[in-house]
N, C-alpha and C positions, 0 to 999 in steps of 0.2 A: 592373451587370446580370448579368455572368458569375458573380460571387460569389453573387448572390441565387439564380440558377438552380442552382448547385452545391449550395447549402444545401438547397434544396427537394429535390434529387435524393437527398440523404442523410437526408431526413425531418426536417430541422431548419428550422423557419420562424421561430424567435425569435432565435437567436444571430446576431451580426453581426461580420463581419471589416471592420476599418477600411481605408480606401484604402491600397494598398501603395505605399511610397516606394522609389524606385530611385535608387541612387547608384553609377554605374558598373556593376560586376558584383555589387554588393551589394543585396539586397532586404530591406526592413524591414517586418515585418508586426505589427500590433497588433490587439487585440481590444476589442470593446465590452462585455466582461464579464470578471470575474475567474474564474480556475479554478486547480485544482491539477493536477499531473501526476506521473507516474512516469517517471524517465529511460529505463528499458527500453522503455516504451511509445512514448515520443517518438522515441527513436533508431531502433527497428525500423520505425516507421511512416514516418518521413521517408526512411530508406534504401531501403525497399522500393518506395515510390512513385517516387522519383527514379531508381532502378535500372530499374524496369519501363518507364518512359517514355523512358529514355536521354537525359535532358536534360543531364546533366553526368557526366563521368568523375571529376572532382575538385571537391570543395566543402567549405565549412566551415559548420557550423550553431552558432549561439550563442543561448542563452536569457538574456535580460537582465531583471533585476528593475526594473520601472518606478519602484519606491519608492527603491531604493538605487543604481540604475545599475550594479550589479555583475553579472558573468556568473555565473549559478547552475548552468549546465550547458552544455557545448560538446563538439564532436567534429569530427574532420576525416576525410574520405574522399579518398584520393589515387588518381590513375590507376593507380599500382602498389600492389597490395593490401598488400604488405608494409610500406608506409609509412603505412598507416592508423593514426590515433591516436584511441582512444576512452577517455574517462575511466572511473574506477571508477563502476559503476552500482549502483543498489539503493535509495538514499535518496529517498523520495517528497518532492516539494516541496509546500509548503502552498498553500492557495488564496490567490491574490494576482493582481496585474496584471503581465503579462509581455509582452515584445516578442521576436519571433523575428528574427534576422538571418542571412540565408543568403547566403554569398558563393560565386559560381561561380568556381572556380579553373581548370577546364579543361572547356569544352563538349564534349559527345560528338558526333563527326562524323556519327553516325547521325541526328542531328536534321536534317541537310540532305539525307539520302539520297534522299528523295522529290522533291527540288527541283533535282537536278543539282549542278553545281559551285558552291560558295559564291561564288567570285569572279565567275562569270558571272551568277549570280542577282542579286547586288548587294543593294541596300537592301531589296527586297521580301522576300528570303529572311530577312534579318536581322529584319525586322519580324515575319515569321511566327514566327521563333525566339523573339523577345521575348514575343509574345503567348502562345505555347505554354508558355514558362517560367512566366509569371504564372499561367496556369491550373493548371499542375502544382503550383506552390507553394501556391495556394489549396486545391487538393485535399488536399495533404499536411496542411495546417493543419486543415482541416475534418475530415479523418479522425481527427486527434489529438483534436479537440474531441469528436467522436462517441464515441471510445473512452474518453475521460475521463468523459463523461457516463454511459456504461454501467458503468464501474468504480465511480463514485460511487453509482449506483443500486443496484448489487449490494451495496456496502458498507452502504448505508442499510437495504436489505432484510434483510441478515444481522444487522445490529444490532437491528432490530425483532424478529427471531425468536429472539434470545438468551433462554434460560431463566434468569431471575435466581435461580431456586431451585437451580441446579446450579453448583457451584464446583469448580475443579480443585485437588486436593491432590497435588502430585507427579504420578505417573502415574495416580492415582485420580480419578474423578469422583464427587463427593459430592452426592447428591440429598437436600436437606434435607426437602423436602415428603414424599417417599416413603420416607424413612429408609432409604437404600440407598447402598452403595458399589459402584462399577463399576471393574473393573481388566481391561483388554483385553476378553476375551469372558466374563469371570466377574462375577457379581453377588453381593454379600453383604448380607444383611439386617441392620439395626441395630434395637435396642430404642429406645424413645422417649428414655430417659435417655442411651444411647450417642450418639444423634443430637444431643441437646441439648449433651452434653459436647464432641463433636467440632466442632459449630458454634461453640461458645464459644472453643475452642482455635484453630481455623482462622481465626477473625476476628482473632486476635492472633498470627498465625504468626510464629515466631522471637522472640516476646516472652514473658516469664514472666507467667502468670496466677496470682494469689495463690489459695491454697487456700480462704480464706474467701470470695473472690469466686465461685469455682466452686460451692461449697456453696450460697451464697445464690441464685445464678442458676439452677442446675440442680435443686436439691432444695428450696429455700425453707425453710419451717418444718416439714419432715417429721420432725424429731427429731434428737437428737444422734448416733444410731446411724449416720447416713449418713456421718459423718466417717470411720468405720472401713471403710465399703464403697467409698469413693471409689477407693482403691487397687485394689480388685477390678475396677471399671469401667475404670480406666486399663489394667490388665493385659489385659482383653478387647479393648479398642481396639487395643492394641499388636499382638496376634495377628492382628487383621483388617487391619492396615496393614503387616504384615511382608513382603508381596510386593514392596514397593518399598523397597529398602535406603536410599534417600535421604529417606525420611519416617520420623520417629521421635518418640516422646513422651519427653521428658527430665524427670526428677525434679530440681527445684532444691531441695535439702535446706533444710528450715525455711521455705521460701517458698511454693512451689507447683509448677506444671507448665508445660512449654513444648513446643509442637509445632514441631519443627525440620524444615525442608525444605531440602535441598541436601546435597552431599557432606560 
């Protein structure tokens, strides 16, 4: 019931958190759906929620892969900040089935502040503490799920909006449709032949494209004279690409040309 109400509160009426299993001071949380996550998002979400509610001063969080049973991400927050241990962050985890294991190492005394002395309050206070802990853990997990959903939605939206006619060549953006090169705030127009030639070379970046293949693809049957003008077009492209020293067109003697990207 609590989990359902919290889900509704964050605007999620479909995701499901399975019943939380408690083993001493460890809480095991599983989900009714697979998801991917970024370690930075998970760590900051859990830490901020637990810190704001003062449920624990020291705790360990582990993310377990349900498929392999291996720990894919974990960190510890100790009562003394200098003892905190956080792993290297940054690598996003793929969509899969995960279990969260949260171990309370040291409860925060502030959890009992509104109920007087813990020894005097006895079992009733401990009961309140346990209920409050479960609620906070659910909130933290649901916040994570909500953030993951937002990130996935943004990623899907950005992927949908990607212009497939624009490719990156070093620091340049090459707009094949509009025959244009962009470098920082500058734009350079290309002729149709220059655009066709650059498209062919960029499609095989760092690989040699044979001279005959270039002539057949860009000029077709326009005559033998184009063989003598190919070098002229290569020279023009080199000048238009010279703003980025890591992008260059190399002549492979007796074979063809290669668009090289990199130091």
